C-alpha positions as CSV (number, residue, x, y, z in Angstrom):
1,M,-32.4,31.1,18.8
2,K,-30.6,31.6,15.5
3,V,-27.2,31.8,17.3
4,L,-28.0,28.5,19.2
5,F,-28.9,26.8,15.9
6,T,-25.7,28.0,14.2
7,A,-23.6,26.9,17.2
8,V,-25.2,23.4,17.2
9,A,-24.8,23.1,13.4
10,L,-21.1,24.1,13.7
11,V,-20.5,21.5,16.4
12,V,-22.1,18.8,14.2
13,L,-20.1,19.8,11.2
14,V,-16.8,19.9,13.1
15,G,-17.6,16.5,14.6
16,C,-18.3,15.0,11.2
17,A,-15.1,16.6,9.8
18,T,-12.9,15.0,12.4
19,V,-14.1,11.5,11.7
20,N,-11.6,9.9,9.4
21,G,-11.2,6.4,8.1
22,K,-13.8,3.7,7.8
23,T,-14.6,0.3,9.3
24,V,-13.5,-2.3,6.8
25,G,-15.7,-5.4,6.5
26,K,-14.3,-8.8,7.2
27,C,-14.8,-10.0,3.6
28,E,-13.6,-6.7,2.1
29,L,-10.4,-7.1,4.1
30,A,-10.1,-10.8,3.2
31,K,-10.3,-10.0,-0.5
32,A,-7.8,-7.1,-0.2
33,L,-5.4,-9.3,1.7
34,F,-5.7,-12.1,-1.0
35,N,-5.4,-9.6,-3.8
36,N,-2.1,-8.3,-2.2
37,G,-0.4,-11.6,-2.0
38,I,-1.6,-13.1,1.3
39,A,-2.3,-16.9,1.1
40,K,-5.9,-17.9,1.7
41,A,-4.9,-20.3,4.4
42,S,-3.4,-17.5,6.5
43,I,-6.2,-14.9,6.0
44,P,-8.2,-16.0,9.1
45,N,-5.1,-15.1,11.2
46,W,-4.8,-11.7,9.6
47,I,-8.6,-11.1,10.1
48,C,-8.3,-12.0,13.7
49,L,-5.2,-9.8,14.1
50,V,-7.0,-6.7,12.6
51,Q,-10.1,-7.4,14.6
52,N,-8.1,-7.4,17.8
53,E,-5.7,-4.6,17.0
54,S,-8.0,-1.9,15.4
55,A,-11.5,-3.4,15.4
56,F,-11.3,-3.0,11.5
57,N,-11.0,0.8,11.8
58,T,-8.6,2.3,9.3
59,A,-8.1,5.4,11.4
60,A,-7.3,3.7,14.7
61,T,-4.4,5.0,16.7
62,N,-3.0,4.0,20.0
63,K,-0.4,5.7,22.2
64,N,2.0,3.3,23.9
65,K,3.7,3.6,27.3
66,N,7.1,4.1,25.6
67,G,5.9,7.2,23.7
68,S,5.5,5.5,20.4
69,T,2.2,5.3,18.5
70,D,0.5,2.5,16.6
71,Y,-1.4,3.4,13.4
72,G,-4.2,2.0,11.2
73,L,-5.8,-1.4,10.7
74,F,-2.6,-3.3,11.7
75,Q,-1.6,-0.8,14.4
76,I,1.8,-0.3,12.8
77,N,4.3,1.3,15.2
78,N,6.1,4.5,14.4
79,K,9.2,3.5,16.3
80,Y,10.3,1.1,13.6
81,W,7.9,1.0,10.7
82,C,6.5,4.4,9.6
83,D,7.8,7.9,9.5
84,S,6.7,10.4,12.1
85,S,10.2,11.7,12.9
86,Y,10.3,9.2,15.8
87,G,11.9,6.0,14.5
88,S,13.5,4.2,11.7
89,N,10.7,4.0,9.1
90,D,11.5,0.5,7.7
91,C,8.4,0.5,5.6
92,K,9.3,3.8,4.0
93,I,5.8,5.2,4.6
94,A,4.3,8.2,6.3
95,C,2.4,7.1,9.4
96,K,-0.5,9.3,8.4
97,S,-0.9,7.3,5.2
98,L,-1.7,4.3,7.4
99,L,-4.9,6.1,8.6
100,D,-6.6,6.5,5.2
101,D,-9.1,4.3,3.4
102,D,-6.4,2.9,1.0
103,I,-5.2,-0.2,2.8
104,T,-2.8,-1.4,0.1
105,D,0.2,0.4,1.7
106,D,-0.9,-0.9,5.1
107,I,-0.9,-4.4,3.8
108,K,2.5,-4.0,2.2
109,C,4.0,-2.8,5.5
110,A,2.3,-5.5,7.5
111,K,3.7,-8.1,5.2
112,L,7.2,-6.7,5.8
113,I,6.6,-6.9,9.6
114,F,5.3,-10.4,9.2
115,K,8.3,-11.4,7.1
116,R,10.7,-10.3,9.9
117,H,8.7,-11.3,13.0
118,G,5.7,-13.4,12.1
119,F,2.4,-12.8,13.8
120,N,4.2,-12.5,17.1
121,A,4.9,-8.9,16.3
122,W,1.3,-8.1,17.2
123,Y,0.0,-8.5,20.8
124,G,-3.6,-8.5,19.5
125,W,-2.8,-11.7,17.6
126,K,-0.6,-13.3,20.4
127,N,-3.3,-12.7,23.1
128,H,-6.5,-13.3,21.1
129,C,-5.7,-15.5,18.0
130,N,-2.7,-17.7,18.7
131,G,-4.0,-21.2,19.2
132,K,-7.7,-20.0,19.3
133,A,-10.6,-20.4,17.0
134,L,-10.1,-18.0,14.0
135,P,-12.8,-16.2,12.0
136,N,-14.2,-18.2,9.1
137,V,-13.7,-16.4,5.8
138,N,-14.9,-19.2,3.4
139,S,-18.0,-17.3,2.4
140,C,-15.8,-14.3,1.4
141,F,-14.4,-16.1,-1.7
């Protein structure tokens, strides 16, 4: 019985230890975006993008058919934007740093992507936000 209890406890501890990141609230993200230079008028687009790319999970990852991986809230791809020894690392950031709870560097990289490609860089935005009703963030400010 003691061995079974120890085994169950170990499984629970390992399971808890592998859970990284957090779910960011809509208003928390809206304020972080604003505080990092995103205009209030475009914040609903960013919130919709994050909702559809990562479901607000800072530790979200996604393997793509081409072998690349998307990381974090904004699902930033390692082929172009972050360093995983796979691509060009235009944001000059380690991909793993896009998976932690500090989203400041994520926002900085997302702003660079947006500067070059607009929201069309993200399929989550193109397929679910473009021309559609966007989340209301008025109560966040």
